[in-house]
C-alpha positions as CSV (number, residue, x, y, z in Angstrom):
1,X,-10.5,11.9,-3.9
2,X,-10.2,10.3,-7.4
3,X,-9.0,12.7,-10.0
4,X,-10.8,10.9,-12.9
5,X,-14.3,11.2,-11.3
6,X,-16.8,11.8,-14.1
7,X,-19.5,14.5,-13.6
8,X,-22.3,11.9,-13.4
9,X,-20.8,10.3,-10.3
10,X,-22.5,11.3,-7.1
11,X,-20.9,12.0,-3.8
12,X,-20.5,9.0,-1.5
13,X,-21.2,8.9,2.2
14,X,-17.5,8.3,2.8
15,X,-15.0,9.7,0.1
16,X,-12.6,6.7,0.8
17,X,-13.5,3.3,2.1
18,X,-11.7,0.1,3.0
19,X,-13.6,-3.1,2.1
20,X,-12.7,-6.2,4.0
21,X,-13.3,-9.5,2.2
22,X,-13.0,-12.9,3.9
23,X,-11.2,-15.6,2.0
24,X,-14.2,-17.9,2.5
25,X,-16.3,-15.5,0.4
26,X,-14.2,-16.4,-2.6
27,X,-15.1,-20.1,-2.4
28,X,-18.8,-19.4,-3.1
29,X,-20.8,-22.4,-1.8
30,X,-17.8,-24.7,-1.7
31,X,-15.6,-25.5,1.3
32,X,-12.5,-24.2,-0.3
33,X,-10.9,-22.9,-3.5
34,X,-11.8,-19.9,-5.7
35,X,-15.2,-19.8,-7.4
36,X,-15.0,-17.7,-10.6
37,X,-18.7,-16.7,-10.6
38,X,-18.5,-15.6,-7.0
39,X,-15.3,-13.5,-7.6
40,X,-17.0,-11.9,-10.6
41,X,-20.0,-11.0,-8.5
42,X,-17.8,-9.4,-5.9
43,X,-15.8,-7.6,-8.5
44,X,-18.9,-6.4,-10.3
45,X,-20.2,-4.8,-7.1
46,X,-16.9,-2.9,-6.6
47,X,-16.7,-1.8,-10.2
48,X,-20.3,-0.6,-10.3
49,X,-19.7,1.3,-7.1
50,X,-16.7,3.0,-8.6
51,X,-18.7,4.0,-11.7
52,X,-21.6,5.3,-9.7
53,X,-19.8,7.2,-6.9
54,X,-16.9,9.6,-6.5
55,X,-15.2,7.2,-4.0
56,X,-11.8,5.7,-3.5
57,X,-12.0,2.0,-2.7
58,X,-9.2,-0.1,-1.1
59,X,-9.7,-3.8,-0.4
60,X,-8.1,-6.2,2.1
61,X,-8.6,-9.9,1.3
62,X,-8.3,-12.9,3.6
63,X,-7.1,-16.3,2.6
64,X,-9.2,-18.7,4.6
65,X,-10.6,-20.4,1.5
66,X,-7.1,-21.7,0.8
67,X,-5.2,-21.9,4.1
68,X,-5.4,-20.7,7.7
69,X,-2.4,-20.3,9.9
70,X,-4.4,-21.7,12.9
71,X,-5.2,-24.7,10.7
72,X,-1.5,-25.6,10.3
73,X,-0.7,-24.8,13.9
74,X,-3.5,-27.1,15.0
75,X,-1.9,-29.9,13.1
76,X,1.5,-29.4,14.8
77,X,3.1,-26.9,12.4
78,X,5.0,-23.9,13.7
79,X,2.5,-21.1,14.0
80,X,4.7,-18.5,12.4
81,X,5.4,-20.7,9.4
82,X,1.7,-21.5,9.0
83,X,0.8,-17.8,9.1
84,X,3.3,-17.1,6.4
85,X,1.6,-19.7,4.2
86,X,-1.7,-17.9,5.0
87,X,-0.2,-14.7,3.7
88,X,0.5,-16.4,0.4
89,X,-3.1,-17.5,0.2
90,X,-4.3,-13.9,0.5
91,X,-2.1,-13.0,-2.5
92,X,-3.7,-15.7,-4.6
93,X,-7.1,-14.2,-3.8
94,X,-5.9,-10.7,-4.5
95,X,-4.6,-11.7,-7.9
96,X,-7.9,-13.4,-8.7
97,X,-9.9,-10.3,-7.7
98,X,-7.5,-8.0,-9.6
99,X,-7.8,-10.0,-12.8
100,X,-11.6,-10.0,-12.7
101,X,-11.8,-6.2,-11.9
102,X,-9.6,-5.4,-14.8
103,X,-11.7,-7.6,-17.1
104,X,-14.5,-5.3,-16.1
105,X,-12.5,-2.2,-17.0
106,X,-11.6,-1.1,-13.4
107,X,-7.9,-0.2,-13.0
108,X,-6.4,-2.0,-10.1
109,X,-3.2,-2.4,-8.1
110,X,-2.2,-5.2,-5.8
111,X,0.2,-4.3,-2.9
112,X,1.6,-6.9,-0.6
113,X,3.2,-6.7,2.8
114,X,5.6,-9.6,1.6
115,X,8.0,-8.6,-1.1
116,X,7.2,-10.4,-4.4
117,X,8.1,-7.9,-7.1
118,X,7.3,-10.2,-10.0
119,X,3.6,-10.3,-9.3
120,X,2.7,-7.3,-7.1
121,X,4.0,-4.0,-5.7
122,X,5.4,-4.0,-2.2
123,X,3.2,-2.0,0.2
124,X,4.1,1.7,0.3
125,X,1.6,3.9,2.0
126,X,2.1,7.0,-0.1
127,X,2.0,5.0,-3.3
128,X,-1.2,3.3,-2.3
129,X,-2.8,6.7,-1.6
130,X,-1.6,8.0,-4.9
131,X,-3.2,5.0,-6.7
132,X,-6.5,5.6,-4.9
133,X,-6.4,9.3,-5.9
134,X,-6.0,8.2,-9.5
135,X,-9.1,6.1,-9.4
136,X,-7.5,2.7,-9.0
137,X,-8.8,0.1,-6.7
138,X,-6.0,-1.0,-4.4
139,X,-6.0,-4.5,-3.1
140,X,-3.9,-5.1,0.0
141,X,-2.5,-8.7,0.4
142,X,-0.1,-10.5,2.5
143,X,-1.7,-9.4,5.8
144,X,0.5,-7.1,7.8
145,X,3.6,-9.1,6.8
146,X,3.8,-10.4,10.4
147,X,2.7,-13.8,11.8
148,X,0.1,-13.9,14.6
149,X,-2.0,-11.0,13.1
150,X,-5.3,-11.6,11.3
151,X,-6.4,-9.9,8.1
152,X,-9.1,-8.2,10.2
153,X,-6.2,-6.3,11.9
154,X,-4.7,-5.7,8.5
155,X,-8.0,-4.0,7.4
156,X,-8.1,-1.8,10.5
157,X,-4.4,-0.9,10.1
158,X,-4.5,-0.1,6.3
159,X,-7.8,1.8,6.7
160,X,-6.1,4.1,9.3
161,X,-3.0,4.4,7.2
162,X,-4.7,5.5,4.0
163,X,-7.2,7.7,5.9
164,X,-10.3,5.8,4.9
165,X,-13.6,6.9,6.5
166,X,-14.9,3.5,7.3
167,X,-14.1,-0.2,7.3
168,X,-16.8,-2.1,5.4
169,X,-16.7,-5.7,6.5
170,X,-18.4,-7.7,3.8
171,X,-19.9,-11.0,5.0
172,X,-21.3,-14.0,3.1
173,X,-23.5,-17.0,3.6
174,X,-26.5,-14.9,4.3
175,X,-25.1,-13.1,7.3
176,X,-26.3,-9.5,7.1
177,X,-25.0,-7.9,10.3
178,X,-24.5,-8.5,14.0
179,X,-27.2,-10.3,15.9
180,X,-28.1,-10.7,19.6
181,X,-27.5,-14.4,19.1
182,X,-26.8,-16.9,16.3
183,X,-29.8,-16.4,14.0
184,X,-29.2,-19.9,12.6
185,X,-29.8,-21.4,16.1
186,X,-32.0,-18.9,17.9
187,X,-35.2,-17.9,16.0
188,X,-35.6,-14.9,18.4
189,X,-32.2,-13.4,17.5
190,X,-32.5,-9.8,16.3
191,X,-30.3,-7.7,14.1
192,X,-28.5,-5.0,16.0
193,X,-28.6,-1.6,14.1
194,X,-25.7,-0.1,16.0
195,X,-23.2,-1.3,18.7
196,X,-20.2,0.4,20.4
197,X,-16.7,-0.8,20.2
198,X,-16.7,-1.6,23.9
199,X,-19.9,-3.6,23.5
200,X,-18.2,-5.7,20.9
201,X,-15.2,-6.3,23.1
202,X,-17.1,-6.8,26.4
203,X,-19.7,-9.1,25.0
204,X,-17.4,-11.0,22.6
205,X,-19.5,-10.3,19.6
206,X,-18.3,-12.0,16.5
207,X,-17.3,-9.0,14.4
208,X,-13.5,-8.7,14.0
209,X,-10.7,-9.8,16.4
210,X,-10.1,-7.7,19.5
211,X,-6.9,-6.1,18.1
212,X,-8.8,-4.8,15.0
213,X,-11.6,-3.5,17.1
214,X,-9.3,-1.7,19.5
215,X,-7.3,-0.2,16.6
216,X,-10.6,1.1,15.0
217,X,-11.7,2.5,18.4
218,X,-8.4,4.3,19.0
219,X,-8.7,5.9,15.6
220,X,-12.5,6.6,15.7
221,X,-12.8,4.5,12.6
222,X,-16.4,3.1,12.2
223,X,-17.1,-0.4,11.0
224,X,-20.1,-1.5,9.0
225,X,-20.9,-5.2,8.9
226,X,-23.1,-6.1,6.0
227,X,-24.0,-8.8,3.5
228,X,-21.6,-8.2,0.6
229,X,-23.3,-10.9,-1.6
230,X,-26.6,-9.1,-1.6
231,X,-26.7,-7.1,-4.8
232,X,-26.8,-3.4,-4.3
233,X,-25.8,-3.3,-0.7
234,X,-22.4,-1.7,-1.3
235,X,-24.0,1.1,-3.4
236,X,-26.7,1.6,-0.8
237,X,-24.1,2.1,1.9
238,X,-22.2,4.6,-0.2
239,X,-25.6,6.4,-0.8
240,X,-26.0,6.8,3.0
241,X,-28.7,4.1,3.4
242,X,-28.4,2.1,6.7
243,X,-27.4,-1.5,5.9
244,X,-26.3,-4.1,8.3
245,X,-24.8,-3.1,11.7
246,X,-22.7,0.0,12.5
247,X,-19.9,-0.3,15.0
248,X,-18.9,3.1,16.3
249,X,-18.4,5.2,19.4
250,X,-21.3,5.3,21.9
251,X,-23.7,8.0,21.0
252,X,-23.7,10.9,23.4
253,X,-26.8,11.4,25.5
254,X,-29.1,14.5,25.3
């Protein structure tokens, strides 16, 4: 728990959370790139949550707005090489988020799984936890440091390592949870309030990749899929309000 928590901060539903941000969210309405207004909106939500709640916040960022390993592999590039390029893209997004958070007065650290000492710390689990305890937002970049793994898997892994209580998967483009079908295609699609890990895996629901879901299931780490760009959603979740879709163990019967 953060040591610098002010008396006016209220207790959060989870004392420590891992927020997963897709790279595409950083592009705003564009196809690619980093949109400053969008990054500021994301950073403002994180900074406001830290001011309002006694909560530790870690973040994992993707890089799909700049580069995807599968994109390069599809064009004939060696997949491992393309994935390393994707890791660099996540670092660019992490630095953009760090800069904006610190402009808002929120102390921040970026840790990367790929060594680049001039611009960020190398990932060290105990150091990351110490930063969180001191009230800093820790942004994890560089994926796991290994090709063939997504940043979804990174989010599940880092959440387990720093003992977060939940993975908050923030979506964009108006998606506010998991639906029975694509709501953009099927007008009868309904929002699912809660699903189990096995339901996600067996039905191929578009949440996170199978490795990430299995890792969360093995560690009993719940996932909440919610619309990050809707103002107030992050604070509502920390306040205990049901937002989006909860992915967790199946509820026991009576």
